[in-house]
LOLO-126573 format. One line per field, with one value per residue: residue number from 1; chain; x, y, z of N, C-alpha, C, CB in turn. Coordinates in steps of 0.1 Angstrom, whole numbers, plus 5000, padded with zeros to 4 digits. Glycine has a CB too. Example, Ala and Ser with C-alpha at 12.3 -4.5 7.8 and 13.67 -1.06 7.14 Angstrom:
<pts>
k <- [1  2]
c <- [A  A]
nc1 <- [5132  5128]
nc2 <- [4943  4978]
nc3 <- [5078  5071]
cac1 <- [5123  5137]
cac2 <- [4955  4989]
cac3 <- [5078  5071]
cc1 <- [5132  5129]
cc2 <- [4967  5000]
cc3 <- [5078  5079]
cbc1 <- [5113  5141]
cbc2 <- [4955  4994]
cbc3 <- [5090  5057]
</pts>
This chain:
<pts>
k <- [1  2  3  4  5  6  7  8  9  10  11  12  13  14  15  16  17  18  19  20  21  22  23  24  25  26  27  28  29  30  31  32  33  34  35  36  37  38  39  40  41  42  43  44  45  46  47  48  49  50  51  52  53  54  55  56  57  58  59  60  61  62  63  64  65  66  67  68  69  70  71  72  73  74  75  76  77  78  79  80  81  82  83  84  85  86  87  88  89  90  91  92  93  94  95  96  97  98  99  100  101  102  103  104  105  106  107  108  109  110  111  112  113  114  115  116  117  118  119  120  121  122  123  124  125  126  127  128  129  130  131  132  133  134  135  136  137  138  139  140  141  142  143  144  145  146  147  148  149  150  151  152  153  154  155  156  157  158  159  160  161  162  163  164  165  166  167  168  169  170  171  172  173  174  175  176  177  178  179  180  181  182  183  184  185  186  187  188  189  190  191  192  193  194  195  196  197  198  199  200  201  202  203  204  205  206  207  208  209  210  211  212  213  214  215]
c <- [A  A  A  A  A  A  A  A  A  A  A  A  A  A  A  A  A  A  A  A  A  A  A  A  A  A  A  A  A  A  A  A  A  A  A  A  A  A  A  A  A  A  A  A  A  A  A  A  A  A  A  A  A  A  A  A  A  A  A  A  A  A  A  A  A  A  A  A  A  A  A  A  A  A  A  A  A  A  A  A  A  A  A  A  A  A  A  A  A  A  A  A  A  A  A  A  A  A  A  A  A  A  A  A  A  A  A  A  A  A  A  A  A  A  A  A  A  A  A  A  A  A  A  A  A  A  A  A  A  A  A  A  A  A  A  A  A  A  A  A  A  A  A  A  A  A  A  A  A  A  A  A  A  A  A  A  A  A  A  A  A  A  A  A  A  A  A  A  A  A  A  A  A  A  A  A  A  A  A  A  A  A  A  A  A  A  A  A  A  A  A  A  A  A  A  A  A  A  A  A  A  A  A  A  A  A  A  A  A  A  A  A  A  A  A]
nc1 <- [8248  8252  8279  8277  8288  8276  8281  8300  8325  8336  8358  8340  8331  8337  8357  8373  8395  8394  8393  8367  8374  8393  8378  8362  8382  8392  8370  8366  8389  8387  8362  8338  8307  8285  8276  8269  8271  8277  8281  8290  8266  8260  8251  8265  8289  8279  8260  8276  8292  8274  8273  8298  8306  8308  8289  8261  8252  8241  8225  8232  8232  8248  8233  8235  8219  8207  8208  8224  8234  8215  8208  8199  8187  8187  8183  8172  8177  8199  8200  8200  8223  8217  8190  8160  8154  8128  8122  8143  8137  8112  8119  8134  8115  8098  8110  8105  8123  8146  8149  8176  8195  8226  8254  8241  8238  8264  8284  8306  8320  8294  8277  8260  8226  8209  8194  8169  8159  8158  8138  8116  8115  8109  8088  8094  8118  8135  8158  8185  8218  8237  8263  8292  8323  8340  8331  8340  8333  8323  8300  8282  8275  8263  8241  8227  8220  8204  8183  8173  8164  8145  8124  8119  8134  8151  8184  8216  8251  8283  8315  8321  8340  8367  8390  8407  8416  8399  8375  8351  8356  8334  8304  8273  8262  8240  8209  8205  8189  8163  8157  8143  8124  8127  8153  8151  8138  8157  8178  8168  8171  8198  8233  8255  8289  8322  8348  8363  8378  8411  8414  8432  8430  8413  8428  8434  8411  8408  8430  8424  8402  8414  8431  8412  8401  8422  8424]
nc2 <- [4500  4491  4485  4473  4474  4462  4464  4479  4492  4521  4545  4552  4530  4509  4491  4497  4517  4532  4561  4582  4593  4576  4553  4562  4568  4542  4529  4543  4536  4509  4506  4503  4516  4521  4520  4506  4520  4506  4509  4499  4504  4531  4559  4580  4582  4572  4591  4614  4604  4604  4630  4634  4614  4606  4589  4567  4563  4542  4546  4528  4505  4483  4466  4454  4428  4408  4382  4383  4402  4427  4444  4477  4494  4522  4541  4568  4577  4567  4535  4522  4497  4465  4463  4442  4417  4421  4448  4461  4456  4468  4495  4500  4496  4517  4538  4536  4519  4493  4459  4440  4410  4405  4384  4357  4326  4326  4316  4327  4343  4346  4364  4361  4356  4326  4296  4289  4312  4328  4315  4321  4348  4352  4365  4391  4399  4417  4416  4393  4388  4370  4365  4371  4385  4383  4361  4332  4306  4286  4271  4286  4306  4292  4281  4304  4314  4293  4295  4321  4317  4298  4311  4333  4357  4388  4389  4398  4411  4417  4431  4435  4452  4463  4474  4494  4478  4456  4464  4458  4432  4416  4421  4433  4432  4453  4469  4505  4526  4543  4552  4532  4513  4509  4500  4475  4461  4463  4449  4423  4416  4415  4403  4383  4387  4377  4370  4352  4370  4370  4354  4364  4391  4399  4405  4432  4445  4438  4451  4477  4480  4477  4499  4519  4514  4520  4547]
nc3 <- [6552  6587  6610  6639  6671  6699  6726  6746  6768  6788  6804  6823  6835  6863  6860  6838  6818  6795  6776  6762  6737  6727  6722  6701  6682  6677  6667  6643  6630  6624  6612  6626  6629  6646  6679  6712  6742  6772  6801  6835  6858  6853  6831  6822  6806  6782  6774  6771  6750  6729  6721  6711  6692  6657  6647  6651  6686  6711  6741  6768  6796  6819  6844  6876  6891  6918  6907  6884  6855  6838  6808  6800  6771  6750  6770  6792  6817  6844  6860  6892  6905  6922  6926  6924  6899  6888  6895  6882  6855  6853  6857  6834  6815  6822  6811  6785  6772  6760  6769  6774  6776  6786  6778  6785  6803  6809  6833  6845  6872  6880  6865  6844  6836  6843  6827  6839  6851  6828  6814  6829  6823  6797  6782  6787  6776  6752  6737  6732  6739  6720  6712  6728  6730  6751  6766  6781  6775  6747  6745  6759  6742  6722  6735  6741  6715  6706  6725  6719  6693  6697  6711  6695  6699  6694  6683  6695  6695  6709  6717  6743  6752  6771  6767  6742  6720  6719  6708  6683  6681  6681  6663  6648  6616  6602  6590  6587  6612  6630  6661  6688  6680  6652  6654  6666  6646  6626  6638  6638  6611  6609  6607  6625  6634  6645  6670  6697  6724  6737  6767  6786  6786  6805  6827  6825  6831  6858  6868  6862  6879  6904  6905  6905  6930  6947  6943]
cac1 <- [8247  8260  8287  8274  8293  8265  8285  8314  8327  8345  8364  8330  8329  8347  8368  8378  8403  8394  8386  8357  8381  8400  8367  8358  8393  8393  8359  8368  8400  8383  8350  8326  8300  8274  8280  8261  8280  8269  8290  8284  8260  8258  8250  8272  8298  8271  8254  8286  8296  8264  8276  8311  8309  8303  8281  8251  8255  8230  8228  8229  8238  8247  8228  8237  8208  8211  8210  8231  8233  8206  8212  8189  8191  8179  8179  8173  8182  8206  8193  8210  8224  8212  8175  8156  8152  8115  8124  8152  8130  8102  8126  8138  8102  8092  8117  8102  8136  8146  8155  8186  8202  8240  8261  8233  8244  8278  8285  8318  8317  8279  8272  8250  8214  8208  8183  8157  8155  8155  8125  8106  8115  8108  8079  8099  8131  8135  8171  8194  8231  8241  8278  8300  8337  8347  8326  8351  8328  8316  8287  8273  8269  8254  8228  8220  8215  8193  8172  8167  8156  8133  8114  8118  8139  8161  8198  8227  8264  8292  8328  8322  8354  8371  8402  8404  8419  8389  8364  8350  8358  8321  8295  8262  8260  8225  8204  8204  8177  8160  8149  8144  8115  8134  8165  8147  8135  8170  8185  8163  8177  8213  8241  8265  8303  8330  8357  8366  8389  8421  8410  8442  8426  8406  8437  8434  8399  8411  8440  8416  8393  8423  8436  8401  8399  8432  8421]
cac2 <- [4490  4495  4475  4477  4467  4466  4462  4485  4499  4532  4548  4554  4517  4508  4482  4501  4529  4537  4574  4582  4596  4563  4544  4568  4566  4528  4526  4549  4529  4495  4506  4502  4529  4522  4513  4508  4521  4499  4510  4494  4512  4545  4562  4593  4581  4570  4604  4622  4599  4608  4644  4634  4605  4609  4578  4564  4558  4538  4548  4515  4503  4470  4468  4442  4424  4397  4370  4385  4415  4430  4457  4485  4500  4535  4547  4583  4579  4556  4527  4517  4482  4459  4461  4429  4416  4427  4462  4466  4456  4478  4508  4501  4498  4530  4548  4531  4514  4479  4450  4431  4402  4403  4371  4347  4313  4327  4315  4333  4353  4347  4377  4358  4350  4312  4292  4288  4326  4333  4309  4329  4362  4352  4375  4405  4401  4422  4412  4384  4388  4356  4363  4381  4381  4380  4349  4321  4292  4286  4265  4296  4313  4282  4280  4317  4314  4284  4301  4332  4312  4290  4320  4344  4370  4394  4385  4409  4407  4428  4428  4437  4457  4471  4480  4498  4468  4446  4469  4452  4417  4411  4431  4430  4440  4455  4481  4517  4526  4556  4550  4518  4503  4506  4493  4461  4455  4462  4438  4410  4414  4416  4391  4385  4384  4379  4360  4353  4377  4363  4356  4372  4406  4402  4411  4446  4449  4436  4461  4490  4481  4478  4513  4527  4513  4527  4562]
cac3 <- [6564  6599  6617  6652  6683  6708  6740  6748  6781  6788  6817  6833  6842  6874  6856  6824  6817  6781  6774  6751  6724  6722  6717  6688  6672  6674  6658  6630  6624  6620  6604  6634  6628  6655  6692  6724  6754  6783  6813  6847  6869  6850  6816  6819  6794  6770  6771  6766  6738  6719  6716  6705  6681  6644  6643  6662  6699  6719  6755  6775  6809  6825  6857  6883  6900  6927  6899  6872  6849  6827  6801  6794  6759  6747  6783  6793  6830  6849  6869  6902  6907  6935  6926  6920  6884  6884  6897  6871  6842  6855  6855  6820  6808  6825  6802  6771  6767  6757  6779  6767  6785  6781  6781  6792  6804  6812  6847  6850  6882  6882  6859  6834  6840  6839  6819  6847  6852  6815  6810  6836  6818  6782  6777  6790  6770  6739  6730  6738  6734  6717  6711  6736  6728  6764  6772  6780  6770  6735  6747  6764  6730  6715  6742  6740  6702  6706  6733  6712  6682  6702  6716  6686  6705  6686  6687  6694  6697  6712  6721  6758  6752  6782  6762  6728  6710  6719  6701  6670  6681  6677  6658  6640  6604  6602  6583  6595  6620  6637  6672  6693  6673  6640  6658  6668  6633  6619  6645  6633  6598  6610  6607  6635  6631  6657  6675  6711  6729  6745  6781  6794  6786  6817  6837  6823  6838  6872  6871  6862  6891  6915  6905  6909  6944  6954  6943]
cc1 <- [8256  8268  8286  8279  8284  8268  8299  8314  8337  8350  8353  8325  8340  8359  8374  8384  8402  8386  8377  8364  8388  8390  8364  8369  8394  8382  8361  8379  8396  8369  8337  8319  8286  8278  8269  8271  8272  8278  8282  8279  8258  8257  8257  8281  8290  8265  8264  8291  8286  8267  8290  8313  8302  8294  8271  8256  8243  8234  8223  8235  8237  8244  8228  8225  8214  8214  8218  8228  8222  8210  8200  8194  8182  8174  8180  8179  8189  8197  8203  8211  8219  8197  8172  8154  8139  8116  8132  8144  8119  8107  8130  8125  8096  8099  8114  8115  8135  8154  8163  8193  8216  8245  8253  8240  8259  8279  8297  8315  8302  8273  8261  8238  8213  8195  8170  8151  8150  8141  8114  8104  8111  8100  8084  8112  8129  8146  8179  8208  8236  8256  8284  8315  8344  8342  8336  8346  8319  8302  8277  8266  8260  8241  8220  8213  8203  8181  8165  8159  8144  8121  8112  8123  8150  8175  8208  8240  8273  8305  8329  8336  8356  8385  8400  8406  8408  8377  8363  8352  8345  8312  8284  8262  8245  8222  8205  8190  8175  8151  8149  8135  8122  8147  8162  8145  8148  8178  8181  8169  8192  8220  8253  8279  8311  8339  8359  8378  8398  8417  8419  8438  8419  8415  8437  8422  8401  8420  8433  8408  8402  8428  8425  8399  8409  8430  8410]
cc2 <- [4495  4483  4480  4468  4471  4463  4467  4493  4511  4534  4552  4541  4516  4499  4485  4515  4536  4550  4573  4584  4584  4554  4549  4565  4551  4524  4531  4541  4516  4494  4503  4516  4529  4514  4515  4508  4516  4498  4504  4505  4527  4547  4575  4593  4580  4583  4613  4618  4603  4621  4644  4625  4609  4598  4575  4558  4555  4539  4535  4515  4489  4472  4454  4440  4412  4384  4371  4399  4416  4443  4464  4492  4511  4541  4562  4586  4566  4548  4521  4501  4478  4458  4446  4429  4423  4442  4468  4466  4466  4492  4510  4503  4512  4541  4545  4526  4499  4471  4440  4423  4399  4389  4361  4334  4314  4327  4321  4344  4355  4360  4374  4352  4336  4309  4292  4302  4331  4328  4317  4343  4363  4363  4390  4408  4406  4417  4403  4385  4374  4354  4375  4377  4378  4367  4338  4308  4294  4281  4275  4303  4304  4281  4292  4318  4305  4289  4312  4327  4304  4300  4333  4358  4375  4391  4396  4403  4419  4423  4427  4443  4466  4478  4484  4487  4457  4451  4463  4438  4410  4423  4425  4439  4441  4468  4493  4518  4540  4553  4535  4508  4499  4497  4478  4454  4453  4450  4424  4406  4413  4403  4394  4380  4385  4368  4362  4362  4368  4365  4364  4387  4409  4408  4426  4452  4448  4447  4475  4491  4483  4493  4522  4526  4520  4542  4565]
cc3 <- [6575  6604  6631  6663  6695  6723  6743  6761  6779  6802  6827  6839  6852  6870  6842  6825  6804  6780  6762  6737  6719  6716  6703  6678  6668  6664  6644  6622  6618  6613  6612  6634  6635  6667  6702  6735  6766  6795  6825  6856  6865  6835  6813  6807  6781  6765  6765  6752  6726  6713  6709  6693  6668  6638  6654  6674  6707  6733  6762  6788  6813  6840  6865  6893  6909  6919  6887  6866  6838  6821  6796  6782  6755  6760  6783  6807  6835  6859  6879  6902  6921  6936  6922  6904  6880  6885  6885  6858  6842  6852  6841  6812  6810  6816  6787  6764  6765  6767  6771  6778  6779  6786  6790  6793  6807  6827  6853  6860  6885  6877  6849  6840  6835  6832  6827  6848  6839  6810  6816  6830  6803  6777  6779  6784  6756  6730  6738  6732  6732  6714  6718  6735  6740  6771  6770  6774  6758  6736  6752  6752  6723  6722  6741  6726  6701  6713  6725  6700  6686  6705  6707  6692  6696  6692  6685  6697  6701  6717  6736  6761  6765  6779  6747  6718  6709  6710  6687  6670  6679  6673  6650  6628  6601  6594  6593  6602  6626  6649  6676  6685  6659  6643  6660  6655  6625  6625  6640  6620  6598  6609  6617  6631  6644  6660  6690  6714  6737  6760  6790  6795  6798  6828  6837  6831  6853  6876  6872  6875  6903  6916  6909  6924  6952  6954  6952]
cbc1 <- [8251  8250  8302  8259  8309  8253  8283  8317  8332  8338  8373  8318  8329  8341  8362  8366  8417  8387  8397  8347  8391  8407  8355  8356  8406  8393  8346  8372  8411  8383  8351  8330  8297  8261  8293  8251  8284  8265  8294  8295  8268  8268  8235  8280  8307  8260  8247  8298  8297  8250  8275  8321  8303  8314  8290  8240  8264  8225  8221  8233  8231  8261  8213  8250  8196  8202  8196  8228  8246  8191  8221  8184  8193  8168  8188  8159  8171  8219  8185  8206  8240  8216  8168  8142  8151  8105  8130  8164  8124  8095  8137  8145  8092  8095  8132  8096  8148  8152  8144  8196  8194  8249  8274  8219  8241  8284  8284  8327  8324  8276  8283  8256  8201  8210  8185  8159  8166  8165  8125  8109  8128  8103  8066  8100  8139  8135  8179  8189  8241  8232  8282  8295  8344  8345  8312  8357  8319  8324  8288  8280  8281  8261  8231  8230  8225  8197  8178  8178  8166  8136  8117  8104  8145  8159  8202  8224  8270  8285  8338  8320  8356  8373  8415  8413  8432  8384  8365  8358  8364  8314  8303  8248  8267  8220  8190  8207  8176  8153  8135  8139  8102  8138  8171  8134  8126  8177  8184  8148  8172  8217  8247  8260  8309  8322  8370  8367  8385  8435  8408  8456  8418  8399  8451  8433  8387  8417  8451  8407  8385  8435  8441  8388  8399  8446  8417]
cbc2 <- [4476  4500  4474  4478  4470  4458  4447  4495  4490  4545  4560  4561  4505  4503  4468  4501  4527  4526  4585  4593  4608  4557  4544  4583  4570  4519  4532  4564  4527  4486  4496  4497  4531  4516  4519  4496  4536  4485  4524  4485  4512  4555  4563  4597  4570  4559  4610  4623  4583  4608  4654  4629  4591  4613  4565  4556  4568  4523  4561  4503  4512  4462  4473  4443  4419  4394  4365  4374  4419  4432  4453  4496  4490  4531  4541  4589  4582  4560  4516  4522  4479  4468  4471  4425  4401  4422  4466  4457  4442  4477  4510  4487  4487  4534  4548  4543  4518  4477  4442  4439  4388  4414  4374  4346  4304  4340  4300  4338  4367  4345  4385  4349  4358  4304  4278  4283  4335  4329  4294  4330  4368  4339  4374  4407  4388  4437  4425  4369  4396  4351  4363  4382  4392  4391  4345  4319  4286  4278  4253  4306  4317  4268  4277  4328  4311  4270  4306  4341  4303  4282  4325  4346  4367  4410  4372  4420  4400  4437  4437  4423  4466  4463  4471  4509  4461  4443  4485  4459  4413  4403  4442  4431  4433  4456  4479  4530  4516  4566  4555  4518  4510  4519  4498  4460  4464  4475  4440  4410  4426  4423  4389  4377  4392  4383  4359  4340  4390  4368  4342  4370  4409  4389  4406  4450  4441  4422  4462  4491  4468  4469  4517  4523  4498  4525  4566]
cbc3 <- [6559  6610  6612  6654  6686  6704  6745  6736  6792  6783  6815  6826  6832  6887  6856  6814  6821  6771  6772  6753  6726  6734  6726  6689  6679  6687  6664  6631  6634  6632  6594  6649  6613  6648  6696  6726  6756  6779  6816  6854  6880  6856  6812  6832  6796  6772  6783  6775  6738  6725  6727  6716  6686  6634  6640  6656  6707  6715  6761  6766  6820  6823  6857  6891  6892  6938  6896  6862  6842  6834  6788  6805  6748  6738  6794  6792  6840  6856  6862  6916  6906  6946  6917  6926  6880  6894  6910  6870  6840  6868  6865  6815  6812  6840  6804  6763  6777  6743  6787  6759  6787  6786  6789  6786  6792  6806  6851  6838  6878  6897  6853  6823  6836  6851  6815  6861  6858  6805  6815  6850  6821  6778  6783  6805  6770  6739  6726  6738  6744  6705  6696  6751  6721  6773  6767  6793  6782  6724  6756  6774  6721  6713  6757  6742  6691  6711  6746  6707  6673  6715  6730  6682  6719  6685  6679  6703  6685  6723  6715  6765  6740  6795  6764  6724  6714  6733  6700  6660  6694  6689  6650  6648  6592  6616  6577  6587  6631  6627  6671  6707  6670  6632  6671  6677  6625  6620  6660  6633  6589  6622  6592  6648  6620  6669  6667  6717  6737  6743  6787  6788  6774  6823  6835  6808  6835  6875  6861  6850  6893  6914  6890  6902  6948  6948  6929]
</pts>
């Protein structure tokens, strides 16, 4: 069985300073043996991680649209932020990749897609992140889980780690897989574990972004 943290950031995100090697070391230390690297606006770190890590790495990306973020999984090319929801999903589909909605119903900084938009997108969503360790509101996770179960959408979880110590705060225990189709089937059979991260950790992301802006 895999312990998969399906939402991790690296120094290739504008709000994270974690080198790839530190991600690997932390995973090995705590028994996480499958990850999705979902940096903001690029897949460079995820592609490099695939050649470094001794466990499966899913190439993902958090893509900012005017209404919130969408995650592409099993990507081959990066997708620019700022496109419409429709354009973003179309570009994910063009790569035969999966459409995942991270932290839905999370209104913090308006990064999560709301219920009305999700209802309109139901037929185009492959995966819904129903537990995100950084989400400040428990009710957001409850709403996401209920939505996924109502529409039969595969459920995922991730730490949304921007620091090494956050990795593994949420993960899915799931069967091994080979490729995106097997991944979806394995995810459906998975069990979600996790706990909320201390909200103060967000200051580390703000500091990382500030340092990046100064450079």
